[in-house]
Steps between C-alpha positions, in 0.01 A plus 500: 500500500311193616379506864359196671353473840688377801275187500598424140864542594459253786325265258798501270728424795278215615481352150873532446565315826255230406641469144844427642353172648201421275435154649491614863203598716539838677311617800409870529711507816810354322468750213443794742813408697722449199386817330483718811129579452204475733317169500161671453632677193637181349176321572308769319738482203473118483121510512493744207746290305293187570180672375685572172625137474866592538551302821315198638423455867517167683312484831599304805782448739759465226331739259618819344516670162676396182512643149189402303705460180867493395685827583585548135132540423439775754576861401553810707187638329303201636616580856435877472155436346411274791589766760416831338162670461582601143613231251864517401403424140810327361 
């Protein structure tokens, strides 16, 4: 059985939410509220996803995060690899 960390689970939730509106900018606060997660946790997930080029951040008053590439090009393995200590390896 495959076990992933809670953070990787949250990452898949964040990415699924963002993939449902790929042209929209999301704030960490908006994602946290819609997913029922803590804002600090969502911010941590978004930073890891950004370091792995899965999301892109836009700074400023009207900033936020968007997908860095089309959702069809992002796999669950990409998300898990970005958030796990051990590579998923798919």
